[in-house]
N, C-alpha and C positions, 0 to 999 in steps of 0.2 A: 545023637539027639538027646540022650540021657545026660551026657556031660554038659551040654549047653543049658538044659533046663536046671541042672544042679547049680551051675555057675550063675545063672540068672537069679535063682533063689538066694544064693549067698550075697550077691550084690544088693538085692532088695532088703535083706535083713540088715546088712551093713548101713545102708542109707536110713533105714528106720531107726537104728540106734544113734545116728548122728543128729537127728532132728532136735532132741532136747538140748544138745550142746549148742546148736545155733540159736535157740530161743534164749538160753542163759546168757550167751554172749551179747545179744541185743539188749537184754535188761541191764547188763553191766555197762554198756556204752551209753545208755540213756543218761543225759545230763540232769542233775538235780537243779530245780529252779526255786527261786525265793521271791516272796512278795512281802514287802515291809509293811507292818501294821502301824508301828510307832517307832520311837528311837531306841527301844530295848526289846521289841518283839517282832517276829516275822513268821511267815508261813512257809514251810518247806514242802516241796512236792513229795518227798519221801517220808517225812516225820510229822507233818501237821504243824500245829502251832508251837513255836519255840520261844521261850523267854530266856534272854541271855543272863546267865548267873552273874551277880555282882554288878549289874548295870541298871541304873534307874534313869529315866529320861523325863523331860517335861511332858505334862499332859496336854491333850488337845486344847488349843486356845491359849496356851501359855506362850510367852515370847519366843523361846528357842525351839518350839515343837517341830516346825518344818525343817530347820537346820539339822536337828538330831535325826530326823527321818531320812533326810538326804545323805547324811554322813553314814548311817548304817547301810543304806542302799549302796553307796559307793564302795564300802568295805566288803560287802557280800559279792560284789562284781569283780573285785580286784585280783584275788588270788584263790587258790584251792581252799575249800572250806571243810573243816572237820567238826562234826557235832557230837559231843560226848554227853549223853543224857545223865543227869545227876538224880533227878526225882520227878515224879509226876505231880502236877499241880492241877486241881480240878478246874480252876478258872483259866489258866494260861496254857494248858496242854502239857508240855514238858518244860522243865528248867534244865538248861544245859550249859556246859562250858563250850564255847565256840572258839575254834582256832582258825585264824586266817593266815595262810602261809606259815603255819607252825607257831604263830604268836597269838596270845590271848586277846580276843576281840574287845572284851570289857576294858582291859588295861589300855588298849590303843585309843579307845573312844573317851574314856573318863576325863582326860585332861582337856578335851575339845568341846564338851557340852557341860552346861551347868545342871547339876542334879536338882530335883525339886526340893 
């Protein structure tokens, strides 16, 4: 009887120690989501508002505004994203270098949209 109770206590302690590991794993698996604000800014589910460093886009109401927004949205959906914060910006949240599949997002987009 004493051995069974001891074994049960060991199993319960072991399970109790595993619970944080399962919680951490679920956080790591959670996919980051993005909502495009305009052609050079988006909101990340993990980092908040992000301004792409080195990228300027047309403002709302300007001719290529919707195209710039769509292009950024397509790029964010296409490959794995890495966000490297460079500095905080009071108005924009953070300014960051954004890599899409290992390539600089700003460089990929610059030739496709007209800067203001």
